[in-house]
C-alpha positions in Angstrom: 51.5 114.5 78.4 50.9 118.1 76.0 49.0 118.5 73.2 51.7 119.1 70.6 49.8 120.9 68.5 48.6 124.0 70.5 52.2 124.1 71.3 55.3 126.6 69.8 56.7 124.4 67.0 60.9 124.0 67.0 62.8 121.6 64.7 63.5 118.7 66.2 66.6 117.0 64.7 66.9 113.3 64.3 69.5 110.9 64.1 68.6 108.0 62.5 71.0 105.4 62.7 71.5 101.8 60.5 73.3 101.3 57.3 70.2 102.2 54.9 69.1 100.0 52.1 66.0 99.4 49.9 65.5 95.9 50.5 64.8 96.7 54.9 61.1 97.0 54.4 61.3 99.7 57.7 63.9 101.6 55.8 62.3 101.9 53.5 58.4 102.7 54.7 60.5 105.1 57.7 60.6 108.3 54.8 56.9 107.7 54.2 55.9 107.9 58.5 58.0 111.1 59.3 55.2 112.9 56.0 52.7 111.8 58.0 53.6 113.5 61.0 54.6 116.9 59.7 51.5 116.8 57.2 49.0 115.0 59.4 50.2 115.5 63.3 52.0 118.8 62.5 55.6 117.7 64.2 57.5 119.2 62.4 61.2 116.8 62.1 64.6 116.8 60.6 66.3 113.5 59.8 69.2 112.7 59.3 70.2 108.7 58.2 73.7 107.8 59.5 75.3 105.1 58.3 76.8 102.5 62.0 80.3 103.5 60.7 80.0 107.5 61.1 78.2 106.9 64.2 81.1 105.4 65.7 84.1 108.0 63.8 81.8 111.0 64.4 78.8 110.6 67.0 75.5 111.3 67.7 75.6 114.8 69.7 73.6 117.5 69.1 70.2 115.5 67.8 67.0 116.0 69.2 66.3 112.8 68.8 68.1 108.9 68.4 66.2 105.8 66.0 68.7 103.3 66.0 66.9 101.2 62.8 66.1 97.8 62.1 69.1 96.0 59.6 71.4 94.0 61.9 74.6 92.8 61.3 75.8 96.2 61.2 79.1 97.5 59.0 79.4 98.3 63.0 78.8 97.2 65.7 80.3 100.2 68.0 78.8 102.9 66.2 75.5 101.4 67.1 76.6 101.0 70.5 77.7 104.1 70.7 74.8 105.8 69.2 72.3 104.2 72.2 74.4 105.4 74.7 74.9 108.8 74.1 70.4 108.5 74.3 71.1 107.4 77.8 74.2 108.9 79.3 72.3 112.3 77.7 68.9 111.8 78.0 68.5 112.5 74.6 65.0 110.7 73.7 65.8 107.5 72.2 64.0 105.0 69.8 65.0 101.1 69.2 63.1 98.7 66.9 64.9 95.4 66.5 68.6 95.6 65.7 68.1 99.2 68.1 66.1 96.7 70.6 69.2 94.2 70.5 72.2 96.5 70.5 70.3 99.1 73.3 70.2 95.8 75.7 73.9 94.7 74.6 74.5 98.4 75.2 73.1 98.9 79.1 74.6 95.2 79.7 78.0 96.2 79.1 78.0 99.8 79.9 75.9 99.7 83.1 75.8 96.0 84.4 79.6 95.8 83.8 79.2 93.2 81.6 82.3 93.9 79.0 82.0 90.9 77.5 78.2 90.5 76.3 78.1 89.9 73.5 75.6 89.4 70.1 75.4 86.0 68.7 74.8 86.9 65.3 77.8 89.1 65.4 80.2 86.3 67.8 78.3 82.9 67.8 80.9 81.5 69.0 81.4 83.4 72.6 80.1 82.3 75.3 78.4 85.5 77.3 75.5 85.7 74.3 73.4 88.4 76.1 71.5 89.1 72.8 70.9 85.0 71.8 69.4 82.8 68.9 65.6 82.9 69.8 64.8 79.2 69.5 61.4 80.5 66.7 62.4 82.7 64.2 60.3 85.9 64.3 61.0 87.0 61.0 58.1 87.7 58.7 55.6 86.8 62.1 52.8 88.9 63.7 51.9 87.9 67.9 50.6 89.8 70.5 52.0 91.8 72.9 51.1 92.3 77.0 52.0 95.7 78.3 53.1 96.1 82.0 50.8 99.2 83.9 52.6 102.2 84.5 55.0 102.0 81.6 55.7 104.3 79.2 54.5 101.9 76.1 50.8 101.6 78.1 50.9 105.0 78.0 51.6 105.8 74.0 49.2 103.1 72.9 46.5 102.7 75.4 45.8 99.4 75.6 47.2 96.5 77.3 47.9 94.4 74.6 48.4 94.7 70.9 49.5 92.6 67.9 52.8 93.1 66.8 55.0 92.6 63.2 57.8 91.2 63.5 61.5 90.2 61.2 64.3 88.8 63.5 65.8 85.7 64.4 67.7 86.7 67.9 66.2 88.1 71.6 67.5 88.6 74.8 68.6 85.9 76.5 66.4 85.0 79.5 68.8 84.1 81.6 70.1 87.8 81.8 67.2 89.1 82.5 67.7 89.6 86.5 70.7 90.9 86.1 70.0 93.8 83.6 66.4 94.4 85.0 68.2 94.8 88.7 70.5 97.6 87.3 67.5 99.6 86.1 66.5 98.5 82.8 62.4 97.1 83.0 61.3 95.0 80.9 57.9 96.4 79.8 56.1 93.9 77.3 56.2 90.5 76.6 54.9 87.9 74.4 51.9 85.3 75.5 54.4 83.1 77.5 55.8 85.7 79.0 59.6 86.4 76.9 60.7 89.9 76.6 59.7 92.0 73.8 60.0 95.5 74.8 62.4 97.8 77.7 62.2 101.1 79.2 64.5 103.1 81.4 62.1 104.4 83.6 64.0 108.3 84.7 65.1 109.0 80.9 62.8 111.5 79.6 61.8 108.6 76.8 63.9 105.5 76.4 62.0 102.5 74.1 63.2 99.7 72.7 61.3 97.2 71.0 61.9 94.2 70.1 58.6 94.5 67.1 59.0 96.9 64.1 56.0 99.6 64.4 57.5 100.7 61.3 55.5 97.9 60.1 52.3 98.8 61.2 49.4 99.2 59.2 50.0 100.3 55.4 52.4 102.8 56.1 51.0 105.8 56.0 49.4 106.6 59.9 52.9 106.1 61.7 52.5 104.1 65.0 51.6 105.2 67.9 55.6 104.7 69.9 57.3 106.7 66.5 54.0 109.1 67.1 56.0 109.5 70.8 59.0 109.2 70.0 58.7 112.3 67.8 56.5 114.5 69.9 59.6 113.3 72.1 62.0 114.9 70.5 60.3 118.3 69.6 59.8 118.5 73.1 63.5 118.3 73.5 64.6 120.4 70.8 61.8 122.7 72.1 63.8 122.8 75.5 66.6 123.3 74.4 65.9 126.9 72.3 63.9 127.9 75.3 67.6 127.9 76.9 69.3 129.4 74.2 
């Protein structure tokens, strides 16, 4: 991976898709993490908070990176899904954490696997095809080990085969759909101690990473998690490449 400090710098425009709230801890942490990336890592970022209704109505085309944030149920599920689809189809660097992971999986199920009736149990609790289903045990406020697959983006960024990560969620991929999604190209590269999915990637995408855990909650909030750094660096490479073709 190139050293971003040694390459010509441009400004990367990042869409933070989610319904911003002072009551969502990850939302309060993100501005400080972005400042740290600018000040310590020289990654010049312009972040724009995009409410999910706005993402649904106007889209998020034109950004160098798209991060679908925690905070579900979103005011507009369609907006979150549109943001994921835009990143997936246009090759825009993408990060989805917690609710972002869940909606990345849901969008893939509908848009790639043809499961057009796939739903998220949080918003459609009485519907049959719950690709995102309730966890047997809630992970709200929990911390747990995650094991990473060899030759995966997440393992490359973390430089380790196992890490301890923080969660704040009650929903995850329903295991009965795992093989179908994998057969269509979604790679599951992180699992907990019992083998349940915690990370998903698209191998043929410039940067497409979704985690059920919340890397923005790592540490004391002053040093960005390696996955956030990796996403920001990928967005900057996207911005640099776009400028060079103008």
